[in-house]
N, C-alpha and C positions, 0 to 999 in steps of 0.2 A: 929117901928125901922127897918131899912133896913137889909137885910140878907148879911152877909159878906162871903167872899170866901177864905180868907187867901192865897193870891197870892204867897207869899214868900214860904210857905210850898209846894204848888202845883208845883211851878217852881223847887224847890229843889228835889222833888220826881221825876219829869220828867228828870231833869239833871242827877240824880243818875242812872236811867234806861239807858239813852243814853250813859252815861260814861261806863257802863257795856257792852253796845253793840258796843263800839268803835272797828272798824276793821271788823265788820260783813259785809257780801256782800250785795250790793244794798240797798234797802229801810230798811233792817233790822238794818242798822247802823245809820240811821238818821230820820226815821219816828217813832214817839213815839208809836203809836198803834201797829205797826208791831214789833218794837224793844221789846216791853213789852213781847209779846209771845215768841220771840226768846230768850230773857234773861231768862225767867222763865224756858223754856225747857233746856237751857244750864245749869242752876243751878241744875235742876233735874239730868241731866247727871253727873254733877260734884259730887253730893251727892252719886249717885249710884256707880260711878267709884272709889271713895275713898275706898269703900268696895271691889270692884273688884281688885283694885291694889294689895291688900294684897294676894289675891288668885293667881294672875298672877305672882307675884314675887316668891311665894313659888313654883309654877310649874317650873319656870326658875331655881331656886336653885336645885330642885330635878333633873332636866335634866342635869345640869352641874355636879352634884355629880355622877350621874349614868354614864355619859360619862367618867369621870375620874376613877371611880371605875372599869369600864370594861377595861380601859387601864391598870389597875393594877391587872387584873385577877379575879375580883369578880363582883357582881352586887350591885345595890343600896340597894335592900331589905336585902340582906345578910349582907352588911356592916352596915346598921342601926341596924339590929337585933343584930349583934355581939357587936356593940358599947353599945347598951342598956344592954346586958348581962354582959359586963365588967363594967358597971356603969359609962361610960364616958358621961358626960353631955356637949355636944357641939351642938349648933344649926345649922340648915341647911344653914343659911346665912353665917356663918363663914366657914363651910365646903366647900361651893361653892366658896367663895373667896380664900380659900387655894388651892382648885383644880385648879382655874384659874391663880392665881398669884404666888403660891409656890408649884409646883407639887412634889418637894422632901419631903416637910413636909406632904403633903397629902399621899404620899406613905408610910411614916413612920406610919401614923395613920392607914392605911390599914393593914400594917404588924402587928402592935400592936393588932388590932381588930381580925385578923385571927389566932393569936396564942392562 
């Protein structure tokens, strides 16, 4: 009995890789053997950076809160500590958006925390 190769599945697998590589520079976008490595590395970066994204956004929020807190005469660490002592449960994402979009409300929170 002759050996079969299942061309439909092979073609589908190659098409899937080339579809992922669409827009890549040069041969990475249209040569299967090169695109395969580029796509694999891209997927590795995507997996890693989904984790890094969380860290990066937290850093951004903390920077924004610190800048707004210093404009109100305190620091980030003092503000967070006093909010925790008062039992205020508000996350950094919301605090950062308040600091950027509604500075008056943020000032009220700082006043409440400092009293």
